[in-house]
Every structure is written in C-alpha cells, then in structure tokens.
Residue, then its C-alpha position, 0 to 999 in steps of 0.5 A: m062058261h058062257e059062249l064068249g068065255d068059251l071063244y076067249q078060251e079057244i083063242i088063248l089056247d090056239h095061240y098057246k098051242k100054235p104061237r104066231n111070230a115065234g123065233r128070232l130075227e136075224q140082225p134085229t134093230c133092237s131086242a130085249n129079254g123079260d122075266n116073270p120070276l113069280c111063275g117062271d115066264k121068260i121071253a126074248v123079243t127081237v124087232k126090226t124097225k124101219g123109220d118109226a114103224l115096226e117092220d117085223i117082230r119075233w119072240t122066243g120064250a117059255g111060259c104059261a098059256i096066258s104069257t105065250a098067247s099074249a106074246s103071240l097076239m101082241s106080235e100080230a097086233v103091233k106089226g106095221k104100227t109106229k112106236a107112238e101107236i104101239d105105246a098107245l096100244f100098250e097103255k090101253f092093253h095094260a089098263m084093260v088087264t089091270g082093270h082100269g080100262s075097257s077092251e074097246g078097240l083092242d080087237k083080238l086082244e080083248v080076250f085078256s079082259g078077264v085077266s084083271e080078275f086074277p091079279v097074279r096073271v096080269k104079270c103073265a099077260s103083260l110081260a111080252w108088252h113090257t119086253l117089247k117096250a124095253a126093246l123099242e126104248g133101247q133098254k139093255d137090262p132085262v125086264s122083270t115083272e117084279 
C-alpha cells in the first residue's frame, strides 16, 4: 500500500477503535435510527440544534470499521455547521464515495475516497450521513440503505 493509503487506513482504524462523539445526548432536538441490512450496520444519531446550527451531535451503533469511522468523522465535521452547510457537505461526501465527485474540500473525510472502488462499502460509509439527514429533516421512520 502506498503512503497515502497507509495514512487513510490509519485514520479509519483510529476512528474505529476510538470513535469520537459516541453516546447519546440528553434531551436531543432531533434523532433518527439507521440500518444497513446487507452488512448489519446499525446507528442512532441524536442532535441538538440552536437556531439553524447543529450545536452538538452524538451517535451510537454497531458496525464495520468503515461505518463506525464514518460516523465518528462525520460527527466531528458537522458540529457548528448550519443545516444548509451540512446538506452541502452530505452531497459532496456522497458524490465522492459513489465515484461522482472529488474529495476536494472534504478535509479528513477524504479518507473515504477509496470507498467508491467497492460499491458494497458505499452503504457502510454513507449510513451515518443518511441517518443525520433524516434526523435534521424530522423523519420518524428508520433509515435503511436498501
């Protein structure tokens, strides 16, 4: 593996082994649950908003390294952002992992750029993002990647 690939693998493993913002928020403004039945990933996202900004986020779940690392890195990336900024970040991230966009401007999230080469892993990387989006939109039904 080349040096950049090694760095990416190291970041994903670090966030898998020591996930950031894991847990549940007391009295969240909104929340949602997500499920990837294909590989068994499950996630719950709780969010506190203040006005149009995401003030805090926590998540719980069980899943593969890609799913867990994605939730961890996502939670760091979205804190303090407005809903419009989160929507734009979601679209850019989703385009990258599906192979329809670049990683430019995604900072640490670019570690998932290689996911596009493994279509079955796209659902693992995007589950947390779809679940966050559902929470912010007030969706009550669980999110599924199927």
